[in-house]
All heavy atoms as TSV, in Angstrom:
chain	resi	resn	atom	element	x	y	z
A	1	MET	N	N	0.564	14.124	12.096
A	1	MET	CA	C	-0.822	13.854	11.752
A	1	MET	C	C	-1.388	12.822	12.727
A	1	MET	O	O	-0.763	11.796	12.984
A	1	MET	CB	C	-0.900	13.345	10.310
A	1	MET	CG	C	-2.285	12.926	9.880
A	1	MET	SD	S	-2.317	12.349	8.172
A	1	MET	CE	C	-3.665	13.307	7.580
A	2	GLU	N	N	-2.573	13.098	13.229
A	2	GLU	CA	C	-3.223	12.183	14.170
A	2	GLU	C	C	-3.852	11.015	13.429
A	2	GLU	O	O	-4.470	11.186	12.378
A	2	GLU	CB	C	-4.301	12.939	14.951
A	2	GLU	CG	C	-4.904	12.122	16.064
A	2	GLU	CD	C	-5.859	12.941	16.901
A	2	GLU	OE1	O	-5.592	14.134	17.116
A	2	GLU	OE2	O	-6.866	12.379	17.303
A	3	LYS	N	N	-3.680	9.831	13.970
A	3	LYS	CA	C	-4.237	8.635	13.345
A	3	LYS	C	C	-5.729	8.539	13.622
A	3	LYS	O	O	-6.192	8.899	14.698
A	3	LYS	CB	C	-3.545	7.383	13.860
A	3	LYS	CG	C	-2.104	7.284	13.419
A	3	LYS	CD	C	-1.572	5.903	13.668
A	3	LYS	CE	C	-0.139	5.796	13.251
A	3	LYS	NZ	N	0.086	5.531	11.884
A	4	ASN	N	N	-6.470	8.073	12.614
A	4	ASN	CA	C	-7.886	7.796	12.782
A	4	ASN	C	C	-8.024	6.457	13.478
A	4	ASN	O	O	-7.358	5.489	13.112
A	4	ASN	CB	C	-8.588	7.727	11.416
A	4	ASN	CG	C	-8.552	9.047	10.689
A	4	ASN	OD1	O	-8.764	10.083	11.286
A	4	ASN	ND2	N	-8.281	9.007	9.402
A	5	LYS	N	N	-8.863	6.372	14.493
A	5	LYS	CA	C	-9.120	5.106	15.176
A	5	LYS	C	C	-10.492	4.608	14.752
A	5	LYS	O	O	-11.465	5.357	14.802
A	5	LYS	CB	C	-9.058	5.272	16.686
A	5	LYS	CG	C	-7.659	5.483	17.189
A	5	LYS	CD	C	-7.603	5.414	18.683
A	5	LYS	CE	C	-6.157	5.586	19.130
A	5	LYS	NZ	N	-6.029	5.473	20.569
A	6	VAL	N	N	-10.525	3.352	14.333
A	6	VAL	CA	C	-11.750	2.747	13.833
A	6	VAL	C	C	-11.943	1.402	14.517
A	6	VAL	O	O	-10.976	0.644	14.676
A	6	VAL	CB	C	-11.675	2.542	12.298
A	6	VAL	CG1	C	-12.922	1.899	11.759
A	6	VAL	CG2	C	-11.421	3.860	11.596
A	7	LYS	N	N	-13.176	1.104	14.907
A	7	LYS	CA	C	-13.477	-0.210	15.474
A	7	LYS	C	C	-14.041	-1.083	14.360
A	7	LYS	O	O	-15.036	-0.739	13.725
A	7	LYS	CB	C	-14.486	-0.107	16.614
A	7	LYS	CG	C	-14.811	-1.474	17.214
A	7	LYS	CD	C	-15.583	-1.438	18.513
A	7	LYS	CE	C	-16.826	-0.648	18.474
A	7	LYS	NZ	N	-17.690	-0.835	19.652
A	8	LEU	N	N	-13.375	-2.207	14.110
A	8	LEU	CA	C	-13.813	-3.166	13.106
A	8	LEU	C	C	-14.250	-4.441	13.802
A	8	LEU	O	O	-13.636	-4.856	14.791
A	8	LEU	CB	C	-12.674	-3.490	12.140
A	8	LEU	CG	C	-12.001	-2.318	11.431
A	8	LEU	CD1	C	-10.845	-2.822	10.584
A	8	LEU	CD2	C	-12.998	-1.558	10.591
A	9	THR	N	N	-15.288	-5.064	13.285
A	9	THR	CA	C	-15.720	-6.365	13.782
A	9	THR	C	C	-15.514	-7.372	12.658
A	9	THR	O	O	-16.094	-7.246	11.581
A	9	THR	CB	C	-17.194	-6.340	14.221
A	9	THR	OG1	O	-17.361	-5.328	15.213
A	9	THR	CG2	C	-17.616	-7.687	14.789
A	10	ILE	N	N	-14.645	-8.345	12.930
A	10	ILE	CA	C	-14.319	-9.364	11.935
A	10	ILE	C	C	-14.550	-10.716	12.580
A	10	ILE	O	O	-13.906	-11.052	13.581
A	10	ILE	CB	C	-12.875	-9.212	11.424
A	10	ILE	CG1	C	-12.709	-7.834	10.767
A	10	ILE	CG2	C	-12.509	-10.334	10.454
A	10	ILE	CD1	C	-11.314	-7.481	10.348
A	11	CYS	N	N	-15.491	-11.454	12.030
A	11	CYS	CA	C	-15.868	-12.776	12.542
A	11	CYS	C	C	-16.204	-12.719	14.040
A	11	CYS	O	O	-15.795	-13.581	14.817
A	11	CYS	CB	C	-14.791	-13.804	12.250
A	11	CYS	SG	S	-14.600	-14.124	10.495
A	12	GLY	N	N	-16.907	-11.689	14.424
A	12	GLY	CA	C	-17.356	-11.560	15.802
A	12	GLY	C	C	-16.349	-10.968	16.768
A	12	GLY	O	O	-16.692	-10.669	17.905
A	13	ALA	N	N	-15.128	-10.773	16.334
A	13	ALA	CA	C	-14.099	-10.182	17.198
A	13	ALA	C	C	-13.931	-8.707	16.841
A	13	ALA	O	O	-13.939	-8.341	15.663
A	13	ALA	CB	C	-12.775	-10.912	17.024
A	14	GLU	N	N	-13.788	-7.869	17.868
A	14	GLU	CA	C	-13.622	-6.436	17.645
A	14	GLU	C	C	-12.144	-6.060	17.668
A	14	GLU	O	O	-11.378	-6.548	18.502
A	14	GLU	CB	C	-14.379	-5.644	18.697
A	14	GLU	CG	C	-15.878	-5.766	18.550
A	14	GLU	CD	C	-16.643	-4.888	19.519
A	14	GLU	OE1	O	-16.041	-4.320	20.457
A	14	GLU	OE2	O	-17.871	-4.784	19.332
A	15	TYR	N	N	-11.778	-5.182	16.754
A	15	TYR	CA	C	-10.407	-4.693	16.640
A	15	TYR	C	C	-10.439	-3.174	16.546
A	15	TYR	O	O	-11.227	-2.622	15.780
A	15	TYR	CB	C	-9.724	-5.251	15.377
A	15	TYR	CG	C	-9.673	-6.751	15.335
A	15	TYR	CD1	C	-10.696	-7.494	14.757
A	15	TYR	CD2	C	-8.595	-7.433	15.882
A	15	TYR	CE1	C	-10.655	-8.879	14.732
A	15	TYR	CE2	C	-8.537	-8.824	15.855
A	15	TYR	CZ	C	-9.573	-9.534	15.276
A	15	TYR	OH	O	-9.525	-10.907	15.256
A	16	ILE	N	N	-9.611	-2.512	17.315
A	16	ILE	CA	C	-9.443	-1.063	17.195
A	16	ILE	C	C	-8.187	-0.847	16.360
A	16	ILE	O	O	-7.093	-1.282	16.732
A	16	ILE	CB	C	-9.277	-0.379	18.569
A	16	ILE	CG1	C	-10.448	-0.723	19.487
A	16	ILE	CG2	C	-9.105	1.125	18.385
A	16	ILE	CD1	C	-11.792	-0.222	19.034
A	17	ILE	N	N	-8.358	-0.196	15.222
A	17	ILE	CA	C	-7.275	0.000	14.273
A	17	ILE	C	C	-6.953	1.490	14.194
A	17	ILE	O	O	-7.850	2.314	14.025
A	17	ILE	CB	C	-7.669	-0.505	12.860
A	17	ILE	CG1	C	-8.123	-1.961	12.893
A	17	ILE	CG2	C	-6.536	-0.281	11.856
A	17	ILE	CD1	C	-7.061	-2.946	13.294
A	18	GLY	N	N	-5.683	1.834	14.303
A	18	GLY	CA	C	-5.228	3.197	14.098
A	18	GLY	C	C	-4.563	3.297	12.742
A	18	GLY	O	O	-3.724	2.466	12.397
A	19	SER	N	N	-4.982	4.287	11.948
A	19	SER	CA	C	-4.452	4.402	10.595
A	19	SER	C	C	-4.497	5.847	10.124
A	19	SER	O	O	-5.330	6.639	10.574
A	19	SER	CB	C	-5.282	3.528	9.643
A	19	SER	OG	O	-4.865	3.707	8.309
A	20	ASP	N	N	-3.623	6.174	9.202
A	20	ASP	CA	C	-3.666	7.479	8.547
A	20	ASP	C	C	-4.748	7.515	7.468
A	20	ASP	O	O	-5.085	8.582	6.968
A	20	ASP	CB	C	-2.312	7.799	7.907
A	20	ASP	CG	C	-1.219	8.003	8.943
A	20	ASP	OD1	O	-1.536	8.437	10.062
A	20	ASP	OD2	O	-0.048	7.725	8.619
A	21	GLU	N	N	-5.247	6.344	7.109
A	21	GLU	CA	C	-6.279	6.248	6.072
A	21	GLU	C	C	-7.612	6.793	6.579
A	21	GLU	O	O	-7.873	6.838	7.782
A	21	GLU	CB	C	-6.472	4.789	5.630
A	21	GLU	CG	C	-5.259	4.165	4.984
A	21	GLU	CD	C	-4.922	4.747	3.624
A	21	GLU	OE1	O	-5.811	5.352	2.972
A	21	GLU	OE2	O	-3.768	4.614	3.214
A	22	ASP	N	N	-8.479	7.154	5.662
A	22	ASP	CA	C	-9.816	7.634	5.969
A	22	ASP	C	C	-10.612	6.551	6.701
A	22	ASP	O	O	-10.517	5.366	6.357
A	22	ASP	CB	C	-10.516	8.014	4.653
A	22	ASP	CG	C	-11.901	8.539	4.870
A	22	ASP	OD1	O	-12.042	9.614	5.459
A	22	ASP	OD2	O	-12.856	7.848	4.441
A	23	SER	N	N	-11.376	6.934	7.698
A	23	SER	CA	C	-12.159	5.980	8.490
A	23	SER	C	C	-13.110	5.170	7.621
A	23	SER	O	O	-13.264	3.963	7.813
A	23	SER	CB	C	-12.950	6.712	9.574
A	23	SER	OG	O	-12.081	7.328	10.488
A	24	LYS	N	N	-13.753	5.825	6.665
A	24	LYS	CA	C	-14.701	5.126	5.781
A	24	LYS	C	C	-13.990	4.011	5.001
A	24	LYS	O	O	-14.509	2.909	4.866
A	24	LYS	CB	C	-15.358	6.113	4.817
A	24	LYS	CG	C	-16.397	5.491	3.930
A	24	LYS	CD	C	-17.046	6.516	3.022
A	24	LYS	CE	C	-18.016	5.818	2.092
A	24	LYS	NZ	N	-18.598	6.713	1.116
A	25	TYR	N	N	-12.798	4.310	4.513
A	25	TYR	CA	C	-12.016	3.305	3.780
A	25	TYR	C	C	-11.691	2.120	4.679
A	25	TYR	O	O	-11.810	0.967	4.279
A	25	TYR	CB	C	-10.730	3.935	3.232
A	25	TYR	CG	C	-9.751	2.916	2.711
A	25	TYR	CD1	C	-9.959	2.288	1.487
A	25	TYR	CD2	C	-8.620	2.559	3.450
A	25	TYR	CE1	C	-9.071	1.344	1.005
A	25	TYR	CE2	C	-7.720	1.619	2.977
A	25	TYR	CZ	C	-7.957	1.016	1.761
A	25	TYR	OH	O	-7.070	0.074	1.298
A	26	MET	N	N	-11.268	2.409	5.906
A	26	MET	CA	C	-10.900	1.338	6.834
A	26	MET	C	C	-12.111	0.457	7.159
A	26	MET	O	O	-11.985	-0.765	7.260
A	26	MET	CB	C	-10.310	1.921	8.116
A	26	MET	CG	C	-8.970	2.610	7.913
A	26	MET	SD	S	-7.716	1.508	7.217
A	26	MET	CE	C	-7.572	0.316	8.522
A	27	ILE	N	N	-13.279	1.063	7.337
A	27	ILE	CA	C	-14.496	0.289	7.610
A	27	ILE	C	C	-14.838	-0.594	6.421
A	27	ILE	O	O	-15.169	-1.772	6.584
A	27	ILE	CB	C	-15.653	1.234	7.985
A	27	ILE	CG1	C	-15.373	1.864	9.350
A	27	ILE	CG2	C	-16.991	0.496	7.980
A	27	ILE	CD1	C	-16.289	3.023	9.705
A	28	GLU	N	N	-14.745	-0.047	5.207
A	28	GLU	CA	C	-15.014	-0.840	4.000
A	28	GLU	C	C	-14.026	-1.998	3.890
A	28	GLU	O	O	-14.403	-3.120	3.544
A	28	GLU	CB	C	-14.943	0.037	2.756
A	28	GLU	CG	C	-16.087	1.017	2.645
A	28	GLU	CD	C	-15.932	1.995	1.490
A	28	GLU	OE1	O	-14.920	1.919	0.746
A	28	GLU	OE2	O	-16.819	2.853	1.347
A	29	LEU	N	N	-12.766	-1.734	4.187
A	29	LEU	CA	C	-11.742	-2.778	4.144
A	29	LEU	C	C	-12.051	-3.872	5.165
A	29	LEU	O	O	-11.989	-5.063	4.851
A	29	LEU	CB	C	-10.368	-2.154	4.404
A	29	LEU	CG	C	-9.156	-3.055	4.285
A	29	LEU	CD1	C	-9.023	-3.606	2.876
A	29	LEU	CD2	C	-7.904	-2.280	4.667
A	30	GLY	N	N	-12.404	-3.466	6.383
A	30	GLY	CA	C	-12.766	-4.433	7.415
A	30	GLY	C	C	-13.972	-5.264	7.027
A	30	GLY	O	O	-14.002	-6.475	7.267
A	31	ASP	N	N	-14.956	-4.627	6.401
A	31	ASP	CA	C	-16.146	-5.355	5.943
A	31	ASP	C	C	-15.787	-6.392	4.882
A	31	ASP	O	O	-16.304	-7.510	4.890
A	31	ASP	CB	C	-17.200	-4.391	5.391
A	31	ASP	CG	C	-17.865	-3.550	6.465
A	31	ASP	OD1	O	-17.740	-3.881	7.670
A	31	ASP	OD2	O	-18.525	-2.549	6.094
A	32	GLU	N	N	-14.883	-6.023	3.981
A	32	GLU	CA	C	-14.448	-6.965	2.945
A	32	GLU	C	C	-13.701	-8.152	3.544
A	32	GLU	O	O	-13.900	-9.299	3.140
A	32	GLU	CB	C	-13.567	-6.266	1.910
A	32	GLU	CG	C	-14.333	-5.376	0.973
A	32	GLU	CD	C	-13.441	-4.766	-0.099
A	32	GLU	OE1	O	-12.482	-5.426	-0.540
A	32	GLU	OE2	O	-13.714	-3.615	-0.485
A	33	VAL	N	N	-12.839	-7.875	4.515
A	33	VAL	CA	C	-12.087	-8.946	5.179
A	33	VAL	C	C	-13.051	-9.871	5.918
A	33	VAL	O	O	-12.953	-11.098	5.817
A	33	VAL	CB	C	-11.024	-8.359	6.141
A	33	VAL	CG1	C	-10.423	-9.444	7.027
A	33	VAL	CG2	C	-9.942	-7.641	5.354
A	34	ASP	N	N	-14.005	-9.292	6.632
A	34	ASP	CA	C	-15.000	-10.084	7.350
A	34	ASP	C	C	-15.785	-10.969	6.389
A	34	ASP	O	O	-15.971	-12.165	6.644
A	34	ASP	CB	C	-15.948	-9.165	8.118
A	34	ASP	CG	C	-17.007	-9.933	8.875
A	34	ASP	OD1	O	-16.650	-10.799	9.697
A	34	ASP	OD2	O	-18.211	-9.679	8.641
A	35	GLU	N	N	-16.207	-10.399	5.275
A	35	GLU	CA	C	-16.971	-11.158	4.286
A	35	GLU	C	C	-16.148	-12.305	3.709
A	35	GLU	O	O	-16.636	-13.432	3.575
A	35	GLU	CB	C	-17.441	-10.234	3.168
A	35	GLU	CG	C	-18.311	-10.928	2.134
A	35	GLU	CD	C	-18.805	-9.964	1.069
A	35	GLU	OE1	O	-18.885	-8.757	1.311
A	35	GLU	OE2	O	-19.113	-10.461	-0.035
A	36	LYS	N	N	-14.893	-12.041	3.395
A	36	LYS	CA	C	-14.031	-13.072	2.797
A	36	LYS	C	C	-13.782	-14.222	3.776
A	36	LYS	O	O	-13.910	-15.392	3.412
A	36	LYS	CB	C	-12.698	-12.457	2.346
A	36	LYS	CG	C	-11.797	-13.437	1.642
A	36	LYS	CD	C	-12.477	-13.958	0.382
A	36	LYS	CE	C	-11.670	-15.024	-0.287
A	36	LYS	NZ	N	-12.401	-15.650	-1.385
A	37	ILE	N	N	-13.435	-13.885	5.007
A	37	ILE	CA	C	-13.175	-14.925	6.001
A	37	ILE	C	C	-14.449	-15.709	6.287
A	37	ILE	O	O	-14.422	-16.939	6.382
A	37	ILE	CB	C	-12.575	-14.328	7.280
A	37	ILE	CG1	C	-11.179	-13.773	6.981
A	37	ILE	CG2	C	-12.482	-15.380	8.390
A	37	ILE	CD1	C	-10.558	-13.001	8.129
A	38	SER	N	N	-15.581	-15.017	6.396
A	38	SER	CA	C	-16.862	-15.693	6.643
A	38	SER	C	C	-17.217	-16.643	5.506
A	38	SER	O	O	-17.698	-17.755	5.751
A	38	SER	CB	C	-17.976	-14.660	6.838
A	38	SER	OG	O	-17.751	-13.900	8.003
A	39	THR	N	N	-16.954	-16.231	4.280
A	39	THR	CA	C	-17.216	-17.101	3.118
A	39	THR	C	C	-16.350	-18.346	3.172
A	39	THR	O	O	-16.825	-19.465	2.935
A	39	THR	CB	C	-16.959	-16.326	1.807
A	39	THR	OG1	O	-17.867	-15.222	1.740
A	39	THR	CG2	C	-17.143	-17.221	0.589
A	40	ILE	N	N	-15.084	-18.176	3.482
A	40	ILE	CA	C	-14.176	-19.324	3.579
A	40	ILE	C	C	-14.656	-20.272	4.676
A	40	ILE	O	O	-14.657	-21.496	4.498
A	40	ILE	CB	C	-12.723	-18.865	3.820
A	40	ILE	CG1	C	-12.187	-18.164	2.568
A	40	ILE	CG2	C	-11.828	-20.038	4.204
A	40	ILE	CD1	C	-10.852	-17.462	2.757
A	41	LEU	N	N	-15.088	-19.728	5.812
A	41	LEU	CA	C	-15.578	-20.573	6.914
A	41	LEU	C	C	-16.836	-21.342	6.523
A	41	LEU	O	O	-16.996	-22.505	6.901
A	41	LEU	CB	C	-15.847	-19.718	8.157
A	41	LEU	CG	C	-14.613	-19.220	8.890
A	41	LEU	CD1	C	-14.993	-18.178	9.929
A	41	LEU	CD2	C	-13.868	-20.374	9.535
A	42	LYS	N	N	-17.714	-20.709	5.760
A	42	LYS	CA	C	-18.942	-21.395	5.314
A	42	LYS	C	C	-18.611	-22.525	4.345
A	42	LYS	O	O	-19.253	-23.566	4.353
A	42	LYS	CB	C	-19.896	-20.405	4.658
A	42	LYS	CG	C	-20.567	-19.494	5.653
A	42	LYS	CD	C	-21.433	-18.458	4.958
A	42	LYS	CE	C	-21.899	-17.423	5.965
A	42	LYS	NZ	N	-22.505	-16.267	5.313
A	43	GLN	N	N	-17.607	-22.313	3.505
A	43	GLN	CA	C	-17.213	-23.322	2.523
A	43	GLN	C	C	-16.420	-24.459	3.167
A	43	GLN	O	O	-16.359	-25.553	2.611
A	43	GLN	CB	C	-16.378	-22.685	1.414
A	43	GLN	CG	C	-17.150	-21.721	0.555
A	43	GLN	CD	C	-16.266	-20.935	-0.398
A	43	GLN	OE1	O	-15.044	-20.853	-0.230
A	43	GLN	NE2	N	-16.877	-20.327	-1.390
A	44	ASN	N	N	-15.778	-24.187	4.297
A	44	ASN	CA	C	-14.913	-25.161	4.972
A	44	ASN	C	C	-15.238	-25.156	6.469
A	44	ASN	O	O	-14.464	-24.608	7.266
A	44	ASN	CB	C	-13.443	-24.794	4.775
A	44	ASN	CG	C	-13.057	-24.684	3.321
A	44	ASN	OD1	O	-12.834	-25.682	2.669
A	44	ASN	ND2	N	-12.986	-23.473	2.807
A	45	PRO	N	N	-16.355	-25.729	6.873
A	45	PRO	CA	C	-16.788	-25.609	8.272
A	45	PRO	C	C	-15.850	-26.256	9.296
A	45	PRO	O	O	-15.985	-25.983	10.488
A	45	PRO	CB	C	-18.157	-26.272	8.285
A	45	PRO	CG	C	-18.247	-27.074	7.036
A	45	PRO	CD	C	-17.296	-26.476	6.058
A	46	ARG	N	N	-14.906	-27.048	8.877
A	46	ARG	CA	C	-14.002	-27.717	9.824
A	46	ARG	C	C	-12.748	-26.918	10.145
A	46	ARG	O	O	-11.972	-27.307	11.012
A	46	ARG	CB	C	-13.606	-29.092	9.298
A	46	ARG	CG	C	-14.789	-30.036	9.233
A	46	ARG	CD	C	-14.365	-31.390	8.770
A	46	ARG	NE	N	-15.550	-32.249	8.689
A	46	ARG	CZ	C	-15.519	-33.538	8.595
A	46	ARG	NH1	N	-14.360	-34.161	8.552
A	46	ARG	NH2	N	-16.621	-34.232	8.520
A	47	ILE	N	N	-12.534	-25.808	9.454
A	47	ILE	CA	C	-11.321	-25.037	9.720
A	47	ILE	C	C	-11.601	-23.936	10.747
A	47	ILE	O	O	-12.738	-23.522	10.962
A	47	ILE	CB	C	-10.700	-24.445	8.438
A	47	ILE	CG1	C	-11.609	-23.382	7.807
A	47	ILE	CG2	C	-10.381	-25.548	7.439
A	47	ILE	CD1	C	-10.948	-22.656	6.641
A	48	SER	N	N	-10.548	-23.453	11.372
A	48	SER	CA	C	-10.664	-22.402	12.388
A	48	SER	C	C	-10.691	-21.025	11.721
A	48	SER	O	O	-10.354	-20.871	10.538
A	48	SER	CB	C	-9.475	-22.472	13.344
A	48	SER	OG	O	-8.284	-22.091	12.674
A	49	VAL	N	N	-11.046	-20.029	12.508
A	49	VAL	CA	C	-11.015	-18.653	12.016
A	49	VAL	C	C	-9.587	-18.281	11.622
A	49	VAL	O	O	-9.369	-17.619	10.600
A	49	VAL	CB	C	-11.561	-17.674	13.080
A	49	VAL	CG1	C	-11.361	-16.230	12.648
A	49	VAL	CG2	C	-13.034	-17.949	13.354
A	50	THR	N	N	-8.619	-18.732	12.397
A	50	THR	CA	C	-7.218	-18.436	12.082
A	50	THR	C	C	-6.828	-19.034	10.731
A	50	THR	O	O	-6.189	-18.375	9.905
A	50	THR	CB	C	-6.281	-18.965	13.185
A	50	THR	OG1	O	-6.651	-18.359	14.419
A	50	THR	CG2	C	-4.828	-18.672	12.873
A	51	GLN	N	N	-7.217	-20.284	10.497
A	51	GLN	CA	C	-6.905	-20.914	9.213
A	51	GLN	C	C	-7.592	-20.182	8.064
A	51	GLN	O	O	-7.001	-19.974	7.005
A	51	GLN	CB	C	-7.317	-22.388	9.240
A	51	GLN	CG	C	-6.438	-23.234	10.143
A	51	GLN	CD	C	-7.002	-24.629	10.367
A	51	GLN	OE1	O	-8.216	-24.795	10.555
A	51	GLN	NE2	N	-6.124	-25.613	10.349
A	52	ALA	N	N	-8.835	-19.775	8.278
A	52	ALA	CA	C	-9.568	-19.030	7.246
A	52	ALA	C	C	-8.894	-17.684	6.983
A	52	ALA	O	O	-8.798	-17.239	5.832
A	52	ALA	CB	C	-11.021	-18.837	7.661
A	53	ALA	N	N	-8.395	-17.033	8.037
A	53	ALA	CA	C	-7.710	-15.751	7.874
A	53	ALA	C	C	-6.427	-15.920	7.065
A	53	ALA	O	O	-6.103	-15.081	6.217
A	53	ALA	CB	C	-7.400	-15.136	9.236
A	54	VAL	N	N	-5.696	-17.007	7.312
A	54	VAL	CA	C	-4.476	-17.267	6.549
A	54	VAL	C	C	-4.817	-17.507	5.080
A	54	VAL	O	O	-4.158	-16.964	4.183
A	54	VAL	CB	C	-3.683	-18.455	7.139
A	54	VAL	CG1	C	-2.569	-18.891	6.209
A	54	VAL	CG2	C	-3.127	-18.096	8.511
A	55	LEU	N	N	-5.846	-18.278	4.817
A	55	LEU	CA	C	-6.262	-18.512	3.426
A	55	LEU	C	C	-6.690	-17.207	2.756
A	55	LEU	O	O	-6.353	-16.964	1.589
A	55	LEU	CB	C	-7.394	-19.539	3.373
A	55	LEU	CG	C	-7.004	-20.970	3.736
A	55	LEU	CD1	C	-8.242	-21.850	3.817
A	55	LEU	CD2	C	-6.003	-21.539	2.742
A	56	ALA	N	N	-7.415	-16.361	3.472
A	56	ALA	CA	C	-7.831	-15.069	2.927
A	56	ALA	C	C	-6.622	-14.187	2.632
A	56	ALA	O	O	-6.562	-13.511	1.602
A	56	ALA	CB	C	-8.784	-14.374	3.891
A	57	ALA	N	N	-5.636	-14.197	3.528
A	57	ALA	CA	C	-4.425	-13.407	3.323
A	57	ALA	C	C	-3.635	-13.903	2.116
A	57	ALA	O	O	-3.135	-13.101	1.313
A	57	ALA	CB	C	-3.544	-13.445	4.576
A	58	LEU	N	N	-3.526	-15.210	1.973
A	58	LEU	CA	C	-2.824	-15.776	0.817
A	58	LEU	C	C	-3.517	-15.390	-0.488
A	58	LEU	O	O	-2.861	-15.025	-1.466
A	58	LEU	CB	C	-2.739	-17.300	0.938
A	58	LEU	CG	C	-1.747	-17.824	1.969
A	58	LEU	CD1	C	-1.967	-19.317	2.186
A	58	LEU	CD2	C	-0.321	-17.540	1.545
A	59	GLU	N	N	-4.839	-15.456	-0.492
A	59	GLU	CA	C	-5.579	-15.083	-1.695
A	59	GLU	C	C	-5.403	-13.597	-2.012
A	59	GLU	O	O	-5.184	-13.222	-3.161
A	59	GLU	CB	C	-7.071	-15.402	-1.537
A	59	GLU	CG	C	-7.858	-15.114	-2.791
A	59	GLU	CD	C	-9.314	-15.521	-2.694
A	59	GLU	OE1	O	-9.601	-16.569	-2.097
A	59	GLU	OE2	O	-10.147	-14.780	-3.217
A	60	ALA	N	N	-5.454	-12.750	-0.981
A	60	ALA	CA	C	-5.282	-11.305	-1.203
A	60	ALA	C	C	-3.878	-11.010	-1.751
A	60	ALA	O	O	-3.726	-10.199	-2.658
A	60	ALA	CB	C	-5.517	-10.545	0.094
A	61	LYS	N	N	-2.883	-11.646	-1.193
A	61	LYS	CA	C	-1.506	-11.434	-1.650
A	61	LYS	C	C	-1.330	-11.923	-3.080
A	61	LYS	O	O	-0.690	-11.270	-3.900
A	61	LYS	CB	C	-0.509	-12.119	-0.717
A	61	LYS	CG	C	0.917	-11.785	-1.004
A	61	LYS	CD	C	1.164	-10.287	-0.846
A	61	LYS	CE	C	2.604	-9.961	-1.150
A	61	LYS	NZ	N	2.843	-8.527	-1.198
A	62	ASP	N	N	-1.923	-13.078	-3.389
A	62	ASP	CA	C	-1.866	-13.617	-4.739
A	62	ASP	C	C	-2.499	-12.642	-5.731
A	62	ASP	O	O	-1.949	-12.384	-6.794
A	62	ASP	CB	C	-2.566	-14.978	-4.793
A	62	ASP	CG	C	-2.522	-15.601	-6.178
A	62	ASP	OD1	O	-1.422	-15.697	-6.767
A	62	ASP	OD2	O	-3.596	-15.994	-6.684
A	63	GLN	N	N	-3.619	-12.065	-5.365
A	63	GLN	CA	C	-4.290	-11.107	-6.234
A	63	GLN	C	C	-3.456	-9.843	-6.419
A	63	GLN	O	O	-3.479	-9.232	-7.476
A	63	GLN	CB	C	-5.668	-10.756	-5.695
A	63	GLN	CG	C	-6.662	-11.888	-5.849
A	63	GLN	CD	C	-8.015	-11.571	-5.227
A	63	GLN	OE1	O	-8.205	-10.527	-4.613
A	63	GLN	NE2	N	-8.942	-12.484	-5.396
A	64	SER	N	N	-2.689	-9.459	-5.392
A	64	SER	CA	C	-1.852	-8.262	-5.528
A	64	SER	C	C	-0.710	-8.492	-6.511
A	64	SER	O	O	-0.246	-7.556	-7.155
A	64	SER	CB	C	-1.317	-7.813	-4.170
A	64	SER	OG	O	-0.264	-8.643	-3.722
A	65	PHE	N	N	-0.246	-9.730	-6.632
A	65	PHE	CA	C	0.801	-10.035	-7.596
A	65	PHE	C	C	0.253	-9.965	-9.019
A	65	PHE	O	O	0.957	-9.573	-9.932
A	65	PHE	CB	C	1.391	-11.426	-7.359
A	65	PHE	CG	C	2.327	-11.517	-6.195
A	65	PHE	CD1	C	2.296	-12.604	-5.340
A	65	PHE	CD2	C	3.264	-10.527	-5.942
A	65	PHE	CE1	C	3.169	-12.699	-4.273
A	65	PHE	CE2	C	4.136	-10.612	-4.860
A	65	PHE	CZ	C	4.077	-11.698	-4.036
A	66	VAL	N	N	-1.012	-10.357	-9.191
A	66	VAL	CA	C	-1.637	-10.363	-10.514
A	66	VAL	C	C	-1.940	-8.942	-10.967
A	66	VAL	O	O	-1.802	-8.624	-12.132
A	66	VAL	CB	C	-2.931	-11.222	-10.489
A	66	VAL	CG1	C	-3.668	-11.131	-11.802
A	66	VAL	CG2	C	-2.608	-12.661	-10.157
A	67	SER	N	N	-2.329	-8.082	-10.037
A	67	SER	CA	C	-2.732	-6.706	-10.395
A	67	SER	C	C	-1.590	-5.863	-10.857
A	67	SER	O	O	-0.491	-5.926	-10.586
A	67	SER	CB	C	-3.392	-6.037	-9.203
A	67	SER	OG	O	-4.558	-6.747	-8.864
């Protein structure tokens, strides 16, 4: 099966992602990640994008344990 390639923009950086998932799903996922990281950056203007991404990942993982 050929992978779908999708261009995502997260915090101003572009990423080309190859996935077996539907392109629409991947775009929605990228939009959610962008929104979450952007929110964290607005709430904590002194942290880097990398730090915000780590916090977003920790929160997502924590939520997966609860679900």
